[in-house]
N, C-alpha and C positions, 0 to 999 in steps of 0.2 A: 793428450798429441798419438795419434798415430804413427810406426816409425816401421819401414823395411830394412830389413838384414838379412848378406848376402854374405852366406860363408860357405869353403871349400874345403873337407879335409880329406886324410889319403885313411883308408882304409886298412886297419889293422892284421882282418884274414879278406879273403876275397870272398864280395859282393855277394849271396846265395837270395836266390827270390821267398826262402825262407824268412830270412833276415828283413828284408825289405819288407814282406805282409807283418812282421813283428812290428818293424819301423810305425808303419802305418795305421798299425788297428790301436795303438797303442798312441797315435797321435791323433788319431781318428776320437778316438774317447777323448782326450782329454784335451784338446785343441778348443772347441766350444763351448768350455764352462772360460778358459782364458781367455777368448777374446780371438785368439791367432786365428790366423790363415798363411796360403802361402804353397811354397811344392817342392818335392823332391826329384830332384836330377841327379840318377846311378850310373856307375858302368862297373867292370869287378874290383876293379880299385879304388875309383874316384866316390867321391859326394859331393853336390854342390847343391843350395836349399838356401828357399828362399822363405825367409820367417817376415810377418805382417800381422799388427796387431799393438795394442801397448807399450808403449814404449818401458816401462815396468815388467810385464809380465816378455817380451821378448826379450831383452836384459838377462831375466833368470832362468827364461829357456834357453839360450845362451849359454848363460854360464855351468847351465846341466849338462848341453853338448859337449862344452870343453872336455868336462871331468868326464865324460862319457870313451871304457873304454874302445868302446868301434870303434877312435876316432883318432888316427894320430898327424899332427901335420895341418895341422889346422889356421885356414888362414881368412879375415876378412876380407871379404872382396867390397864389401859398400854398407855404410848403415846410414839414413837419411830421414827425417821427417819428411812425411809425405800428408796431402791434405785426401784422399781415396785410396781405395784397396787396388791393386791389378788383382790380385789372383783372391775376392770376397768370395768365391760361390767354391773355393777349396780347404776344406777345415786339412787337408796336407792332399793337394794330387801328385801325380810323380810320373818322371819322363827315365825310360833306360835311355844316357845320351850314347849311347851304339847304336840308338834306334832313327836317330835324328836324323835329315837325309843331306848327306855328305855336301852339296853343292850346296848348299845355305853354313855350316860346316869350316867348309873352305875362304868364303865371306868374312870371318872375321878367327879364322887362325893360318897357318904356313900347311899342313902336317892333313890334314881332315878330319881330325878330330880334336874334339873338346876337350884339353887339359890344361884348369886354369893356374897351375903351376910354371908352364908355358908362354901363355898368354896374358897382356896386362887385363886389368880388373875392367875396365872398360869394354872389351871384346866380351871380356864373358856376362856382363851384366845388357851390353846391348844383344845381345841374341838371347840372353832370354825375354828381356823385353819383346824381342823380336816372334820367338816361339808365345809368348801369354798373347801377340796378335793377331797370331793366324791361327788363331785355338788347337795347338800343337802339342799343347799337355794332356787332350782329349784322350792320343794312345793310350795304349796300356799296351803291356810286355809280355 
């Protein structure tokens, strides 16, 4: 059974380029073996991540993330069974939240910034779906 899990967290320290590259390198090495795909969105202070794969594998990874000392205030935004992956070509894609078109962000938030703590989880999920459908995750920071 395939599932999609989306969570957000606040970073304990400012998120640096080196932090992201380390996370991505580890993800891109481990995720193919576990059958996990997804995308990591981030700003200087916030992570929003989508994980797709088998239920047991995604649940185990999420459990590790809950214990990861880089995160605090972890919130589960969505967890659902899926028929197909939305991020099948990404062992772990990335996008900087501050690189997203402001007019798109205004569609889903009051301030034009994605803050998953200030908007509904439905808004965050809808934004991620729109970014995926427009291939916005191909952007590099």
